[in-house]
N, C-alpha and C positions, 0 to 999 in steps of 0.2 A: 312063243306062246299060248301054254296052258301054263308057265311059272306067269307071264303075265297078265292072264285072265284071274288064276287064282288070289293075287297081289290087289285085283282095282282095286276095292272097298278101301283099304289102307290108301291106294299111294291116288285117288282122286282127287283133284282140287288141290294136287301140292304143284308149287312152280317146278319151270322148265330145270333152273338150276339144282334147286334142290332134290328133285326126283335123279336129274343125272348123279348126284354125286352117292345116291341113297341105290340105282341098278350098280356102279361102278365098286360100291364095297359088297351086296350080298356078290356079286358074278365073283371079286374077288376070295369069298368066302368057299362059296361053292363049284368055283369054277379051278377053284385050285391055279388061277392067278395071279403071279405073285410083283406090285410095280410099285417106285414107290410115288408116283400123282399125275392126273392127267387132267390138262388143261378144262376149266368148266366152261360151257359153250356160253357165248356172248347172248347178253340178256340187252331187252328194253323196258326200262325199270320207271314207273310211275311214281311219283310221291305222294303219299296218299294221308302227309301231319299225323298220325294216329296218336294223338295225347299232348306232342312237344310236334316243333318246325325241327326240328335238329338233323340236317344231311346224312352227317354219321350215325346214328339210329339204323339200323336196320331196319328194327320191326316195321320202320316207315314205307318204307318199300314194295312194290309191289309183287320186285323178286326174290322180295326173302333179306334182303342181303346190301349194304352199303353198297350203289356203281361202282366197280374198277374200270379200268382203260379200254376193256374191248365190251363195254355197255355204254347204248345210249340212256339221256335218260331225258323227262319230262315232265315241267311242272308247270301243268292246269291251271285254267284262269279263277283266278282267290283261295293260291295256293301261295303263301310264300315260306323258303325252307331256306335259313341259314350252317352254313359252315363252320361246324368246331374246329375242323383238321382240314391236311389236305389233300385230295382230291385226284384219280387222273381220267378220265373218260374220253368216249370216244365222241361221241355225239352228243347238243346240246338243244334241246326245244322249250319256249321258254313263256308258258301267255301270262303266270301268274308272275312272282317276282324269288329272285335266287339270288342271295347276298353272299361273298365269301367272306364276310368281314374282313377279318386278320389273316386268313387264308390262304394260302394258295389253289385256285381253282385251275386245270390243264383241260381244254379241250383240244383233241388231237385231228379232230378229221374238220367236223361244223359244228358253229353256233347260227340258231335261227331263234331272233327274240320278236314275237305276234305283234300287235296291235295292242297294247294294254302290259304288255312284260315287260318284266326290271330284270337286267345283269348287272349289278353294282357292288361296291365291298366298300369299304369305312378304311382298312391300310391295309388290306389282303394285293394277291396275285391273280389278276385273270389274263393266264396267258392261250388267247385264241389262237384256233388258224386262219379257217375262212366264218368272215360273219356277212349274214345279213339280216337286215332290221327295220321292222316298223315300229319300234317300241322304244324301248330307253338302256343306253349301256352309259356308263359309266365309272364313277371312284371319289371318297373324298379325300384324300390322300396317298389313295395304291400307287398299283401300276397298271399300265393293262397294257399285251402285247397282241399282236395281230401277225400273224408271219404270213398270211395269206393276203385277199384282197376284201376291202370292209367298202358293203354296199349301204348307205346308210338313207332309209328314204324315215325314220324319224326323230330322235334324240340322244345327242350325242354330246356329252356335256362333264367336264374337268372341277371339278371346285379346288384341286390341288392334283401334285400327285407327274405321273411321267404316264400318257398314251406312246406309244409307236408304233404304226403302220411298216410294213415290210413292203405290202403290194401296195397294187391302184386303194386309193381310199375315193370311193366318187359319194359326193352327199349328192341327193336325190333332189327336184322341185320340191318334195315335201321335208324336205332332213334339212333339220338347225344344230347346228353346231354352235356349244361355248364354252367360249378357251377360259374362265373362271379365272384363275389364278393358278394353272396345269401350265405344265410344257407338252407341244401337241409334235408330235417328229413323227416328219414324212422322211421313208430313203427311196419308196416309190414316187408315182403321181399321186396328185392332189385336188381332185376335181370337182367342182362347185360349182350345181347352178339354184342351189335353195338357198337359206339366209347363214350366216356368219358374225358368230358373238366374238372379239378380242379381248374383252374383261379387263384385263391385267396380264392375261396369259401369254406364254413367249410358245414362236411356232417355227421348228430350227427341221432343219434340211439336211443333211449327212449322208452316207457311203461313196460308190464308186459309180453309180450309173447317171445319164443322163434324165432331167424330173420335167414335170408339166408343174407348174403351180398355179392355182387360182388367183383371178388380179381378186384381192379383200383390202378392209381397213385391216392393217393388223396392228400389234400393241409394239412388240420386241419381237425383232425375228434373226436367228441365228442360223447359218451355216458354218458346222463341222466334216462338210463333202470335203474327201482327198480326190477325187478325181471327177469328170461330170461336170453339167452344165445344170441349174437347177433354173429354170427360164419360166417367168410368169407370164401368164395365158393373158393378161388383160391388166389394166392400166391400178395399180396398187400405190398405197400412199402406208409406208408406216410411223407409225406414231411417236415409237419412243425410240431406241438405238438398232443399228444396224449393226451386226458384229459377224466377220467374215473371219471364221478362228480355224480355218481347216486349213490341212499342210498343202493339202490344192485344193482343186473343185472353184465354178463360178458360179457367183451370182445373175446375173442376164436379166434384164429389163427387156428386152429383146428388139422387137419395135410396136412396144409400147411403152408409157409414163413411167420411171418411176419416182418415186417422192420419200425422201427419208425427213423427220420431223424433226429427230434427236441422234445426238450424234452418230458418227457412222466410224467404225474402224474394220481396217484390214489386214489383217498379217501378214506374215510370210509366207507365198505358198498361193494365197488366195487372190479372186481378184473377182471385181464389180465392173460391171458392163455392162453394155446394149447394144444392139447391131442399129437401129434410124430410131428406137424411141427415149425420146428427151430424161435424162436422169437431172434432179431434184437436190439439191444436200440445205436444208436449212438453218443446220447451225455443223456445228466444225467436224473437218476430216481430219482423219487422221492412220498414212498408209505404208505400210512398208512391202505391201504385195503390188500387183495390181491396178489399176483403173484408166478406164476408158470405156472410148463409142469409138462405130466404126466410122457412120454417119450421121448421127442423130447431132442433140443437142446435149449441152452441157452446162449447169450451175451453181453456182456455191454461193452459199448466202453471208459464207463467215469464213473460215479460216480452211482454207487446204494447206495441210503438211506432207510433203511427198515425199517419201525416204526409197523407194524404189523404181516403179515404172509408173508413171501420166502420160498418158494418149490419148492424143487429140487425131480422128478421123479427122472426117470431110466434114463439116459439122463446125460449128462456134458453140466455144469455152466459157466464159465467162468468169469469173472471180472478184465478187465483192468484194468479202475480207484478205488480208493475206496471201497470197502467193509464195510458197517457201520448198525450196526443189534443196534435199540436204547431203551434202556430198557424197551419200550411194544413192540417191536421183537421178533418174534419165526421167525427160521433159521431151518427147518426140510430138511434135506440129505436124507433121504429114502436110496434109493439103489445107486446114480448115485456118480458126481464124482463131486467138484467142485473146481474149476482148481481159484489161487489165484496169479495176474500177480503183485498186489500193496498189500495195508495194508489192513488189514480185524481189523476192534476196533470193541470188541461185550460186552455191559452193560446190553444185554435180556435172549431170552432161544436161546442154539444150540444144537439143535437133532441130533445127531453123528449117531445113527441108524445105518446101516449097509453101510453105505455112504463112500467115498476117499476123504479127502483133498490134493489137491494138488502146492504145493509152485513153481512158474515157475517163469519164466521172468530171466531177467540182471535188474535189479536193488534191489537195498536191501527197505527189504520190511519187516515189523509185523506182526505176529502170535496173533490173542486174545487169554489169556490164555481160556482155554474148554478143557472135553475129547471129545478126534475124537475117530472113530472106525478104521480108516483107514489112517496113513499120511505120504505122502512122498514129500519130496524132491527135488526136480530135476531143479536146478536154473543152470543159466550159469560160467563156473568154475570163481571160487576167490567173485564171490556175494554172499552175508551174506541173511540170513534171520532170525529171533529174536525173539524168545517165550517173551512173553512182562509178564509173569503169568507161575502160577503153572499147568501145562501142562498133561493130561494121554490120552494115547491112547490104549485104550480096546484091538486090533487086531493086528497092523503091523506096525510098522514103516519103511522107509526103505529114506535110503539116498543117490540116484541116482549121482548125482552132485551138486554142488554150496558148501555154508557153513553153516551148523546150528548152531545160538549162544542164548545161554540158559541167559537171560535177568535176 
C-alpha cells in the first residue's frame, strides 16, 4: 500500500493494461520475481480516432493498444475505423462503422450492431460467432461466416462474395435481406418474417441437419446437403435454376407449392420431393437422383429425363414434354396417375403397382412397351396414341376419346 501511494502521481490516468504491465515489471525488479510472461487482463477498448481511422494503430484506442482476442471493442456513433491487418477480438459493439476492408476480423463471442451501425468489408473476411443487428452487415466481394445464430433486425446485403450461417438465421419483421450477386449459404434454419430480395444471387443449403427454409422468391437455389432434409416453410418460386448437387440430402416442398421456372438438375444421391405440396417445373428436368411426391401433384411443362428414381405417390404427375426413363431409371407409379401429354420412352424399369397411366392431349404420341395396371386413352378426337411394343394392361383399359394404335 505504501508503494502504491508513493507512485500515485505517476500512475494516475494509466489504462488498466499499461498499469498491469508496469506493476508486474516493478514487482519483478523489487521483489526478485523471475518469470517469462504474464497475460494482460482483458480490456474494453473504445475507438477514439486520434489522427486517423486505422484500427491497427495503438494510439486510436482507449486501452492504449490494438485490441486482442481477450478484449471487447466499442465503435461509437459517428466514428469510422478500417482494418489494415487481421485482428481477433472477443466482443464487438458497433454504432459507427467498422470496415475490415481486405483483412480478417474475427469475433469469437458476440457482435452487436446498433441502429445506424455498419459492419462491412471490401474483400476481407468477417468471421463472427453470434450476431444481433439492427444496423447494417454486408460485404462487397468478401466472406462472412456466422458460426452461431444471426438475428437480423436491420439490413443484410451481399453485393458479391459469400455469407455462411451455421446457426439459425432469423430475419425479423423489420429485417431486410438483399442477395445482390453473392452466395447466401444456410447450414441451419432460415426464418423470415421481413423482406427478402433475391436479385441475381444464389441461396445454398448444406450440411447434414434437417432445415426449415423460408418460402421466398429465390433466384438460383443450390443444395449441397449430404444428409437431412431442407423443407420450404411456405410456397416458393425459384426463378432461375434448381441444382440438387449434394451427395445426399433432400430439398422438399413439404406441404406447400414449389415452382422451378428454370432448369432443374438432380445429381446422384440427392433428392427433390414433397409430401402433399405441388411440384411444378416449367423447364427441363434432368435427374440421376430421386424425384417424387408422397401425395402431392407434379407438373412438368418440358422434358423429364429420369436416370434413377421417379416416384408418383397418390397424386397426379403430368408430363407435357417427353418423359424418358433411361436404362438406369425406375418409375414407381404407386397409387397415383401419370398423365402423358407427349411421348413416354422407357428402357429402364416401370413399376405399375396400382396406378393409372392416361394418354392425353391433342398431339400424336408414343407410349412405351410396359405392363400397366390401368391404362386410359383420353385424347382429342382423331388424335393418335401409339403403343410402340408389346403392352400388357393388368387391370383395366379404357378408350374415352382419340385413337389407340398398336404398332
